[in-house]
N, C-alpha and C positions, 0 to 999 in steps of 0.2 A: 898123291892124298891132296884134293883140291876141293874148294869150294867154287859156287857160282856165285858171283853177285850182281844183282839187278838193282838199277836206278829207272825212277820213273817220273814224269811231269817234270815240275820245274828243276826237282835235284839234277836230272839227266841234263836239263838245259844249261844250270848252273855249273856242273862239276864236267859238261863237255865228254860225259860217258854214260854210255846205255846199261852195258852189262862187259864182266869180265871174268876170268879165273884169279883165284889167289891159293897160296899154298896152306894148308889145314896144318893147323899146330894144335895139340892135344890141351883143353884146357880153353880154348879160343871162346870168347863171348862175342857176341852182336857188336858190342861198341870196339872191340878192337878188332873186328872186321872192317867197320867203317874207318879206323884211324889207320890201319893198313892200305886201304884202297885209296882215301883222300888225302895221305899224308899229314895227317892231323889236323885237316881241316875240321873248325869248329862245328859241333853238331847243332842243328837248327833246334829251336827249343821246343817245336811242335812236331819232331820227326815222328814217321810211323813206321814199323820195322816188322816185317814177316819172316819165319824160317818155315819152307816148305808149305807156304802159300796160308801159315796162321798166325794171327798177332802175335808177337812177344815184346818182351821189354829188352831194354839193351844188355840185361845181366845176363840174357839166356845164353846156355853154351850153345855152340853148334857142334856138329859131327862131320867124320869126312864124307864128301859128297852130298851135303847139304845146298839148298839155295837159299841164299840170304838176299833179302829185298828191301829197300830203303825207299820211302815215297812221303810228301806231305800230304796232310790231313785232305780229305774230298769233302768238298761243301758242294751244296748242289741250291737251287732254288727255283 
């Protein structure tokens, strides 16, 4: 029972981690996934999160086998 976790752009560089797997625990939220993987690193204020390629809030529950992704907001110009 695991979750796949991915980090993109500046988060990947800052955390020095592109992806990993973490044990799934029933009732786990996206925020708890972040805390587990980053050893309680404070959440960036503008963090975007996705579960299975759909944007979600930090309070979203995850399920066994989900892919959870974290990335900074995309800007363009």
